[in-house]
N, C-alpha and C positions, 0 to 999 in steps of 0.2 A: 275222271278223267286221268286218273293215274296211268303212267306208262307213256302218256303222250308228250309231245312237245309245245310249248307255248312260244308263239313268236311276237316280240314286243316290236310296234313300229313307232317310230318318233319323226315327225315330219315338220319342218320350218321353213319359212320363206324369208330370206335375207332382206335387210334394207337396200336400197338401191345401189348397186355397185360393189356390195360386199358380199357376194355369193361365195367366193374363194376363202375369205375370212370365216364364214359360218362353216364352210366344209371342214376347214382346219380346225376349228372349235370343237365340231362335233367329233372328229377324229380323236382329238386330244381327250375329250371327255368320255368317249366310248372306251379309250384303253385305261381309263381310272375307275371303272366301275367296281363296286365292292366285291363282286364275284366275276369270274371269267365266264362269259356264255360259251355253249358250245360251238357257234358260230355267230359271225358278226359281219354285216355288208353295210358299206356307206354307198349311196348313190346319190345323183344329182340330176336335177330336170330343169327345163326352162323356167324363167322367172326367178332364178337364183333360189330355187327349192332344193333343200338337203333332206334325204331320207336316211335314218339309221334303222336297221333290223337287227335283232338279236334273238337267237334261238335258246331256249332252256328246257332241256329234256327233263320227263319225268316231274314236269310241273302241271299245275291246274289253274284255271283262269282266276281263283281268289288267292293265289300264292303271292306273298311280298317278293317281289323280284326287283334287281337293281334296275334303274331307268335314268336316262340322261335328264339333267336339270332343264330349266328354262333358261335360255340364253339372256345376256343384258338386253334390256328392251331396245336399245339403239341399235343392235345387230340385226333385229327382225321386224317385219311389217306386221305381225299379228302373232297372237298366242301360238304356241306350239300345239299341233294335233298328235294325239296318242290313240293307238288302237292295239287290242290283244286279240290275236288269232289263234286256233288250234291248228297246228300241223297235221294234215290227213294222210300223208304219204303220197 
């Protein structure tokens, strides 16, 4: 898969009333990644869900890539969901 981009998706659901706080937490952590992704997007959805997507060109599924950590348990309602996708243009 060399020459492709891997997109990492990180999604969490905030504890009741803490959606804005989770969004700001994710924004700050995504700015502190060990390497800068080619592209980064932060999104929010109903039920105080936050999604962070980062694009890593010339990567493959098995590569070790910087990811957002798990937030403090009091900030979220469940474990973070993580996915890796290959960008197909």
